[in-house]
C-alpha positions as CSV (number, residue, x, y, z in Angstrom):
1,X,137.0,77.8,184.4
2,X,133.9,79.6,184.7
3,X,129.9,78.3,183.9
4,X,128.3,81.0,181.6
5,X,125.5,81.3,183.3
6,X,123.3,84.3,183.4
7,X,121.6,85.1,187.2
8,X,118.9,87.0,185.2
9,X,118.1,84.4,182.9
10,X,114.3,83.2,183.5
11,X,111.9,81.0,182.4
12,X,109.9,83.9,180.8
13,X,113.1,85.9,179.3
14,X,114.5,82.7,177.9
15,X,111.1,81.9,175.8
16,X,110.5,85.3,175.4
17,X,106.9,84.5,176.7
18,X,105.8,88.4,177.3
19,X,106.2,88.4,173.9
20,X,104.8,85.6,172.4
21,X,101.7,86.1,174.4
22,X,100.9,89.2,172.2
23,X,101.4,87.7,169.2
24,X,97.4,86.5,168.9
25,X,95.7,89.0,167.6
26,X,91.9,88.6,166.2
27,X,90.5,91.0,163.9
28,X,87.2,90.0,164.2
29,X,84.5,92.2,166.1
30,X,84.1,91.1,169.6
31,X,86.4,89.5,169.1
32,X,84.8,86.2,168.3
33,X,85.5,83.3,170.3
34,X,87.2,80.6,168.4
35,X,89.1,83.2,166.6
36,X,91.8,82.6,169.4
37,X,91.7,79.0,169.0
38,X,92.5,79.2,165.1
39,X,95.1,81.5,165.4
40,X,97.1,79.9,168.5
41,X,97.2,76.4,166.1
42,X,98.4,77.8,163.1
43,X,100.8,79.8,164.9
44,X,102.0,76.6,166.7
45,X,102.0,75.1,162.7
46,X,104.5,77.5,162.1
47,X,106.9,76.7,164.7
48,X,106.3,73.0,164.2
49,X,107.0,73.5,160.8
50,X,110.7,75.7,161.6
51,X,111.3,72.7,163.7
52,X,111.0,70.6,161.0
53,X,113.4,72.1,158.8
54,X,115.6,72.2,161.7
55,X,115.5,68.5,161.8
56,X,115.5,67.6,158.1
57,X,118.7,69.7,157.6
58,X,120.3,67.9,160.7
59,X,119.2,64.4,159.6
60,X,120.5,65.1,156.1
61,X,123.8,66.2,157.8
62,X,123.8,63.0,159.6
63,X,123.0,60.7,156.5
64,X,125.5,62.1,154.7
65,X,128.2,61.7,157.4
66,X,126.9,58.3,157.3
67,X,125.9,57.9,160.6
68,X,123.4,56.0,161.2
69,X,122.2,55.7,164.6
70,X,122.2,59.7,164.9
71,X,119.9,59.4,161.5
72,X,117.7,57.0,162.9
73,X,117.1,59.4,165.6
74,X,116.1,62.0,163.9
75,X,114.1,60.4,161.4
76,X,112.2,59.1,164.3
77,X,112.2,63.0,165.8
78,X,110.4,64.1,162.3
79,X,107.7,61.5,162.6
80,X,107.1,62.3,165.9
81,X,106.3,65.8,165.0
82,X,104.2,64.3,162.2
83,X,101.7,62.9,164.6
84,X,101.7,65.8,166.6
85,X,100.6,68.0,163.1
86,X,97.8,64.8,162.9
87,X,96.9,65.5,166.4
88,X,96.1,69.3,166.2
89,X,93.7,68.6,164.0
90,X,91.6,67.0,166.7
91,X,91.8,70.5,168.1
92,X,90.6,72.6,164.8
93,X,87.7,70.2,164.2
94,X,86.0,71.5,167.9
95,X,84.9,74.1,166.3
96,X,81.8,74.3,164.0
97,X,81.6,75.5,160.3
98,X,79.2,78.3,161.8
99,X,82.1,79.3,164.6
100,X,84.4,79.4,161.5
101,X,82.6,81.7,159.1
102,X,81.6,83.9,162.0
103,X,85.3,85.0,161.7
104,X,86.1,84.0,158.3
105,X,85.7,87.3,156.4
106,X,88.4,89.2,158.7
107,X,90.9,86.7,157.2
108,X,90.6,88.6,153.8
109,X,93.5,87.1,151.1
110,X,95.6,84.9,154.0
111,X,95.3,82.0,153.4
112,X,98.1,78.6,154.4
113,X,98.4,78.4,150.9
114,X,100.9,80.9,152.0
115,X,102.8,79.3,154.2
116,X,106.1,79.8,153.0
117,X,107.8,77.4,155.8
118,X,105.4,74.7,154.2
119,X,106.9,74.9,150.9
120,X,110.7,74.7,152.8
121,X,109.5,71.6,154.2
122,X,107.9,70.2,151.2
123,X,111.3,71.2,149.2
124,X,113.4,69.5,151.6
125,X,110.7,66.5,151.0
126,X,112.1,66.7,147.1
127,X,109.1,68.7,145.9
128,X,110.6,70.2,142.1
129,X,108.1,72.7,141.0
130,X,108.8,76.4,139.0
131,X,105.2,77.3,140.3
132,X,105.8,76.1,144.2
133,X,106.8,79.6,145.9
134,X,105.7,82.0,142.9
135,X,102.6,83.6,144.9
136,X,105.2,84.3,147.9
137,X,107.4,87.5,148.5
138,X,110.6,87.5,146.4
139,X,113.1,86.8,148.7
140,X,111.3,84.2,150.4
141,X,111.0,82.5,146.5
142,X,114.9,83.0,146.2
143,X,114.9,80.6,149.5
144,X,113.0,78.0,148.4
145,X,114.5,78.1,145.0
146,X,118.2,77.8,146.6
147,X,116.4,74.9,148.8
148,X,115.2,73.4,145.4
149,X,118.6,72.8,144.0
150,X,120.8,71.3,147.0
151,X,120.1,67.5,148.0
152,X,117.0,66.7,149.1
153,X,116.4,64.6,152.5
154,X,115.9,61.5,150.0
155,X,119.0,62.2,148.0
156,X,120.9,62.3,151.0
157,X,119.6,58.6,151.9
158,X,120.7,57.6,148.7
159,X,124.1,58.9,149.3
160,X,123.5,57.0,152.7
161,X,122.9,54.2,151.3
162,X,126.1,54.5,149.3
163,X,128.4,55.2,151.8
164,X,126.9,51.6,153.4
165,X,128.5,49.6,150.6
166,X,125.6,49.7,148.1
167,X,126.1,50.7,145.1
168,X,123.4,53.2,144.0
169,X,124.1,54.1,140.2
170,X,126.5,57.6,139.7
171,X,124.3,59.2,137.2
172,X,121.3,59.4,140.7
173,X,124.1,60.2,142.8
174,X,125.3,63.2,140.6
175,X,121.8,64.0,138.7
176,X,120.3,67.4,138.9
177,X,118.7,68.0,142.0
178,X,116.9,71.2,141.0
179,X,114.4,68.5,138.6
180,X,112.2,66.1,140.0
181,X,113.2,62.6,141.0
182,X,111.6,59.8,140.0
183,X,111.2,56.2,140.8
184,X,114.2,54.1,139.3
185,X,114.1,50.5,139.2
186,X,117.9,50.3,139.6
187,X,117.4,52.5,142.5
188,X,114.6,49.6,143.5
189,X,116.7,46.6,143.2
190,X,119.7,48.1,146.0
191,X,116.8,49.0,148.3
192,X,115.3,45.4,148.3
193,X,118.9,44.0,148.7
194,X,119.6,46.4,151.6
195,X,116.4,45.1,153.5
196,X,117.1,41.5,152.7
197,X,120.9,41.5,154.1
198,X,121.3,45.2,155.8
199,X,119.2,45.7,158.7
200,X,120.2,49.1,159.9
201,X,120.2,50.7,156.6
202,X,116.6,49.1,156.4
203,X,115.9,50.6,159.6
204,X,116.4,54.0,158.5
205,X,114.8,53.4,154.7
206,X,111.6,52.2,157.2
207,X,112.0,55.5,159.2
208,X,111.3,57.5,156.2
209,X,108.3,55.3,155.4
210,X,107.0,56.5,158.5
211,X,107.5,59.9,157.5
212,X,106.2,59.5,154.3
213,X,103.1,57.5,155.8
214,X,102.5,60.7,158.5
215,X,103.0,63.2,155.6
216,X,100.4,61.6,153.8
217,X,98.2,61.1,156.8
218,X,98.7,64.8,157.7
219,X,97.4,65.5,154.3
220,X,94.5,63.9,154.2
221,X,93.1,65.4,157.9
222,X,93.4,68.3,156.7
223,X,91.8,67.8,153.7
224,X,88.6,66.6,154.9
225,X,89.0,69.0,158.2
226,X,88.6,71.8,155.4
227,X,85.9,70.0,153.6
228,X,83.7,69.8,156.9
229,X,84.5,73.7,158.0
230,X,84.1,75.2,154.3
231,X,82.5,72.1,152.0
232,X,83.5,73.0,148.4
233,X,83.6,76.8,149.0
234,X,86.9,78.4,147.5
235,X,90.1,79.0,150.1
236,X,90.6,82.1,151.8
237,X,93.6,84.3,149.4
238,X,91.8,82.6,146.1
239,X,92.8,79.1,146.8
240,X,90.6,76.1,145.3
241,X,90.5,74.8,149.0
242,X,89.6,71.3,148.9
243,X,90.0,71.1,145.2
244,X,93.5,71.6,145.2
245,X,94.2,69.9,148.7
246,X,92.6,66.9,147.5
247,X,95.2,67.1,144.5
248,X,97.7,66.4,147.1
249,X,96.4,63.2,148.5
250,X,98.3,59.9,148.0
251,X,100.6,60.9,146.1
252,X,104.5,59.2,148.5
253,X,107.3,61.4,148.6
254,X,109.9,58.2,148.5
255,X,108.2,56.4,145.7
256,X,111.0,53.8,145.5
257,X,110.2,52.6,149.0
258,X,107.0,51.8,148.1
259,X,107.4,50.1,144.6
260,X,109.8,47.8,146.8
261,X,106.5,46.5,148.7
262,X,105.5,44.0,146.6
263,X,109.2,42.4,145.9
264,X,109.5,41.0,149.6
C-alpha cells in the first residue's frame, strides 16, 4: 500500500501562507502603523473562534457518546484557547487611544458586534436569543438559528451525566432546545451527588467551570480594553460600546455548576 504523499507540498502551500499574508489590508492613509496590529489581532480572533466551534462540536460528540477521557481532553483544549484569547488583549492594549483614533474613522460601520462566528460560539454555549443574529446577513442568521435549535454543550453534558448512571429528569433531557436553559434544583441535586460519588464525571463538570470562568475573564478583559481605548464613546457600527459589553459581564453559562458551590 503506497502512502498518499505529495512531494510538491511545502510549508507555504499547505498553510496557504502567500494568500494568508495578503489578507491584511489597512485602509488608513499612510497607512497608520497600528492599524496592522488591529487587523492581525482580530483576524487571529476569528481563527480561534473557528477552532472553538470545531472543538465544541467534537466535544459534544464525545460527551454524548459517553467518552470521558476524550471529553476531558477536548474541554481542556477549549479552556486553553480561551486563555490565549485573553492573552491577546495584552497585545492590543499596547495601542494607545490616540493611536487607535488615528485610524478608527476608517472602520466605518464595521464592528466586532458583527462577528458571526462569536455568535456561533455563544449558540454552542447555550445562548438562545431571537435577536442575537438579527443584524447579520440572512444566510448567516439561519446558520445560527439552526445551532440554537440543537443541543448546546450543556445539553450534551447532561446527556453524558445521564449515560454515567445519574438520573437527570426526562423533562430536562427532552426539553425544547431552542429555548433558554434555566437553573434547575433537581439537576443541581444530581450534580452535587456526582461530585460526591463520581470523580470522573465531576472532572468533566469542572472542565466546564474552567471554560465558563475563562469566557467571563475574556469578556471582562474585553470590556476594560474597550473602555481604556474609547471610554464611553459609541462603538463602531452603532453599538453602545462599553455599555453593551458591560451588560454581558458576570453571567455564568453553566449556572447549575455555580449554584452547587455553596452546598459542598
